[in-house]
N, C-alpha and C positions, 0 to 999 in steps of 0.2 A: 504493500500500500504506500510505503514511504518512497519506493522507486517510481511509482506511477505518477506522483505529483510533478516531479520535474519534467517527465515526458509530456504531460498535459499542458504545462506552462510553455514548453517549447513549441507544441503544435499551435497554441493560441498566438504566440509571438510570430510564428510563420504566417498565420492567417492575417494578422494585423499588418504585417510588413510586406505581403505579396503585392505585386503590381496589378493594377486593373487594366482594362482594355486600352486605356489611353496612355499607359506607361507611367502613370503617376503613383506615388505611394499612397495607399489607402489608410486614412486616419482611423482611430477608434470610432469616431462618429459615423464615418462612411462605412465601416465594417458592419454596423447594424443594418444599413440599407442593403448591403450585399447579402446578408444572411436572411433578411425578411422580405426583401424586394423593394424596388423603387415604386413609389405611389404614382400611378397614372390615372388622371381623372377622365372618365368616360361619360359622355352626356346621357346615353341610354344604358339599359341593362347589358350585361355581357353578351347575351345571345340576340341582341336587338341592334338595328341600325335605324337611322333617321330617314323617314320618307315624308317629304313635304315638311310639315310642322309637328309630326307625331313619330313616336318610336314604334317600330314594327319588327316582328320576329324575322330574322334573316332566313329561317327555314321556309317560311311561307312564301318568300320571294325568290327562292332558289339562288340566293346571294351568299357570298362568303361573309362571315362576320369580320368586323374591323379588328386588326391586330396592330399594335404600335411598332413602328420601325425606328430604331434608335440610330442617330447619326452624330458623329463627333464634330467638333468645331473645324476640323481640317477637311470635312466632307466625306469621310469614310462612313459608309452606310452598313446596315445589317449587323450592328454590333450586338453580341449576345449579352443581355442584361436581365437579371432576375427582377420581375416586376409584379405588382398586384394592382387590380383595378379598384378605383373608388368611383362609384356611379353617382350621377346627379349633376345639376348645374352648379356653378361656383356661387358662393355667397359673397356678392360684391358690396353689400351694405348700401351706402348712399351713392356709390360710384355706378357709372353706366355700364351695362353689359351689351356687347354687340358682337356680331358674327364675322368670321374671317373664312373665306373660301379658297381652297387650294385645288386647282384642276389644271389640265394641260393648257398651256398658253396663258395662264393667269399671271398677273403682276405680283401677286402675293404668294409667298412660299412658307410653308409651315415645316419646321424641323424640330424633332423631339430629341433633346440631348440625353446622354446616359444618366445624368443626375436627376431626370424628371422635369427639367425646365423646358418649356415650350418657347422656341425662338421664331419670331415672325419677321421674315425678310420682305422688304418691298423696295421697288426701284426708286432711285433718288435722281431726279432730274435737276432739281435746284437745291443745292446744299444749304444755301442761306435761308431758304423758306422752311427748312425742317430742323433748325438748330434747337436742340433740347438736351437738357442735362441727363435725362433718363434714357436717352436713345443713343446708339452707337453707329458709326459709319465704318464700313469695311469694303474691301475690293475683292470680289470673287469672280472668277472666269473673265477677268478683264473688264468687269462692270462695277461701277460704284453703287453699293447698296446700303440701305439702312435697316437696322433690325431693332427689335424690342423683345426683351425676355419676360416671360410670365412664369411665376412660380407655380407649383402644383395646386395650390389653393386658389389660384387666380384664373384658371381656365378649365375647360373640358373639351375633349376631342371625340370625333366619331366619323362614321361613314355616312354620306348623305346621297340619296337618290331622288332626283326630281326630273328635270329635263335631261340631265346628264349626271354621271357619277362623279363625286368630288369628295375630298376630305375637308372637313370644316372644324372649326373650333369656336366656342363661345368664351370670350375673354372679358375681364374686368378692365375698364379704362384706368390708366394709372393716374395717381394724384400728383399733379405737378406742383412744385413750390410756387407760392404766390409772389409776384414781383410788385411790391407796393408802390413803386415809382413809375410803373408802366403807364403809358397814356391810355391804353385800352381799359386797364383796371380802374384808373381814376375816373374815366368818363362813364363807365358802366356801373360802378359801385359807389361813386361819390357824387358826381355831377348829375347823373340820371335820376337818382332818388330825389335830389333837390328840385330839379325841373318838373318831374312828375308830381311831387308833393305840392308845388306851387300851383300847377294846373288843377289838381284835385281840389285844393282849397278854394280857388276862384269859382270853379264850377259848383262846389257845394254851397257857396254863398248865394249864387244865382238860384239854385234849386230851393233854398230855404226862403229867399225873398219872394219868389213867385208862388210858393206854396202857402205862406202865412198871410199874404196880402189878399183880402177878399176880392178887391177890384181887379186883381191880376189873374184870378183863377178862371179866366175865360178859356176858350178853346186854344188860342195862341199861347197863352201862359202855360196851360197844361202840356202842350206839345213841347215848349221850351224846357219845362221841368223834366219831362221824360227823356228828352234828348240829352240834357246835362247828366242825368243819372246813367245813361248808356255810355257816355264818354268817360265818366268817372270809373265805371267798371272796366272799361277798356284800358284806361290808364293804369289801374292797379295790376291787371294781368300783364300789360306790356312792361311794367317795371320789373316784375318777377322774371319775365322772358329775357330781359337784357342783363340781369344780374349774372355774374360769372360763378357765384357760389352754388348755384343749382345745376346739377348734372344728371339727375335722374330723368330718363326720357319719358317716363309715364307722367310725372308731374309737369314737365315742360309741354307735352302734348295737350294736357288739360288746360294749362294756362294760355297756350297759344289759341286753342279753340275758343276759350272764353273771350280772349282779346279780339279775335276776328269777328266772332258773332256779335259782340257788343258794338264794335265799330260799324258792322253792317246794319245793325238796328238803328244806330244814330243817323246814318245817312237815309234810311227809309223814313224816319220820323221827320228829317229835314225835307224830304220829298213830300210828306203829308202837309207840312206847313206851306210849301210852295203851291201845292195843288189847292189847298183851302183858300189862299189869297187869290189865286188865279180864277177859281170858280166863283168866288164872291164878287169880284170886279166884273166878271162876264155876265152875272145874273142880273136880270132886270128888276127882280123883286128880292131884295136882301132880307126882308122880314118874313122868313120862312117859319113854318110851324114846328120844325124840328129843333130840339134844344141842343146846346153845346155838349151836354152829357151824352146824348145819343150819337152825335157826330164823333165825339172822342172814342166811343166804343167802336164805331165803324172804322175809324182810322187805326185804332188798336188792332182790330182783326186783320186789317191789311198789312200793317207793319210787322206785327209779331208772327203772323203766319208765313210771310215771305222770308223773314229772318230765320225762323226755326226750320222751314223746309230746306232752304239753301244750306244752312249749317249742317243738317243731317246728311244731305247729299255730299257735302264736302268731306265730312268725316268718313262716310261710307266709301267715297272714291279714294281716300287716302289709304284705307286698310285693304281695299279689294282690287283697285285698278292701278295704283301706282306701283312701279317695280323698281328694284334696285339695280343699278348699273354695275355689274361685276368687273367690267373693264377699267373702272376708275378706282385708283388707290384711295382708301379712306383713312383719314387721320384718326389716331386713337383718342384725341381730345375733342372730336366732333360730337355734337349733340343731335339726336334725332329730332327732326322738325316735320311740320306738315308738308306733304309732297307737293310737286308742281301742279298736279291736277286739282288737288284740294285748294291751293292758293288761287287758281283760276276761277273756281266756283265761288270762292269768297269775294274776290276783288273785281271781277268783271261786272257783276250786278251793281257794284258801287259806281263804276264808270257810267253805266246806263242811267242810274239815278241822277248823276251829275248832269248828263246831257238833258234829261227830262227837266231838271231844275233850271237849266239855261233856257229851255223853251218856255217854261212858265214865266221866267223873268222877262224875256223879250216880248212876249204877247201881253203880259200885264202892263209893262211899261208903255206900250202903244195905247192900251185902253186908258191908262191914266192921263196920257197926253191929250187924248180926245175928249176927256170929260170937261164940261164947262164949270160945274160947281160940285162941291163935295157935300155929302150928308154926314151925319155923325159917325155912322159905321165906316164909311169910306175914309173919313179923316183919320179914324183910329187905325184902319188897315194900312194907311200910308206909312205909319211908323213900323208896323209889322212887316211891310214890304221892304223897307230899308234894312230892318234887322235881318230879314231872310237873305237879302243879297250879301250883306257883310258876313253872315254866318257861312254862306256858301263859299265865299272866297277864302275865309280862314280855314275851314275844314278841308277844302280841296287842296290848298297849298300844303297843309300839314300832312294830308294823306299821300301826296306825291313824294314828299320827303320820307314818309314812312315806307313807301315802296322802294325808294332808293337805298334804304338801310339794309335791304336783303342782299345787296351785292357783296362781293368779296373784299371790297375796299373799306377799311375801317374809317376813313375820312368821311364817307357818306353816312355811316352810323353816327359819328360825332356831330355831323351837320343836323341830322334828325333830332338828336338829343337837345341841341341848342335851339333849333326852331320850335320844338315842342314846349320850350319854356315860355314862349310868347303866346301860345294858343289860349291858355286859361285867362291871362290878363286881358287879351283882346276880346274874348267872348264876354268877359265881365263888363268891359267898357261898352260893347255893343248892346248887351241886354239890359244893362242897368243905367250907366251914366249917359249913354247916348239917347235914352228914352226920357223925354222931359217929365212925363207924368210919374215915372218910377222914383226918381229922387224927390219929387214933390210929395209922393205918398210916404216915403221913408221919413222925411222931415216932419210930416204931419203926425205920423204914428209914434216916432221915437223921440223927437225933440220937443215939439210944441207942447205936449202934455206934461213934460217933466222939466222944462226949462223956460224961464221968463226972459231970457236974454233975447233982444231983437234979432241978433244974428242967427239964432236957431229957427226963427219963424220963416215959413216958406214965402216965396214971392207972391204978390197979389194975382199974377197971371195964372189962370186955371185952365188946364186942358179939358177938352170935352170928355165928359164921363166922370169927372172928379168934382162936379159942382156940389153934389150932396155931401161929399167928404169935407169940402171947404165950409159949407153951412153948418155942419155938425161941430166942427172944430171951433167956429166963432161962437156958437151957442155955449 
């Protein structure tokens, strides 16, 4: 028994110091991997392969099951390595999970190293555009390539059959260190919250004023209130969309959908305002039996039904009709967004509403120029018509800059963030300070009752429709 102990220790030392397939000395930590096997993450079960978006038994398809092929860093393939499968998708936490496809002729190449690390090679055409501390550049077969390594807990591999057979992997996007001084970080995480917050505050003030003032709660006022609430919701979602701290593609898709649907609803409500003014000026009898409440219900049915239907169609098109271009190399830090077809369904109707609003403006302006005298309703609608025109200009210009922010140039994104800062104050000026009767009502309600100073009292000139308010305040 005493002689067996030195023999056992000698065998253990031989195992610990023997060379592996790469010619390197195996450490005591690596010896455990040799004895128990390197962990290889497989997306489906061991006897299954991926068909479409589901796992299917390879026996039912008369296909061979997927087996890992280990390759060293020098390019030597079919290295014998003891391994064990760990099935299931990787747990990426808050990081984004995205697929990589390796097939004949693809620009992406997946290599499984003997230590269980997955190496993703992709062609490098512009080295300056891909500078990253977590990624490395090497030259293989006379071509400059870039690669990124994923540890066993950050990926899963499998065989995939769809239109063609390929090897694919689901990987976790790496967490890059934050550059606090970068222009993109400052614009998206510092300047953008300030500009969006200013716009939200201004629009909230407009919505509150038009909601609490009884004389402003007519059809035009209710449309303005609803329009401001739609833009507020769009601004909140757009702020989350631009922040760089959010990387989960599910939450980003949800916020983008809310942003685009709210913006679409705002333009439909602006279209309702233009149609209401256009129809009223064209009508010979403005004293109709229908109330503003019923009109608002009709306009609500039009605006919300069009918004919801187009939103559902856009989301449906994104998940069913948009396809991924395998020939394009995808960056690991890219975030999944609404596809091009979904964007078309969202934004083309906005363009048509803008054209319809231009028609309403042109025809209404001709009608106003032909009118000899104004009645009380027409006089009030002149202010609404001017407000409609200015809102159309402000929202259209901001929307055009919003479209330009989807380009690959960061400068256009920064331009949209800056232009967006003027949207809220301009709408506040158009809807409140540019309407003579609105400041008059504010001074009547807020200042005159609580202040005896003459500077707080409103001007003696009274707009049509505010005569009863002036009489009540004097009494």
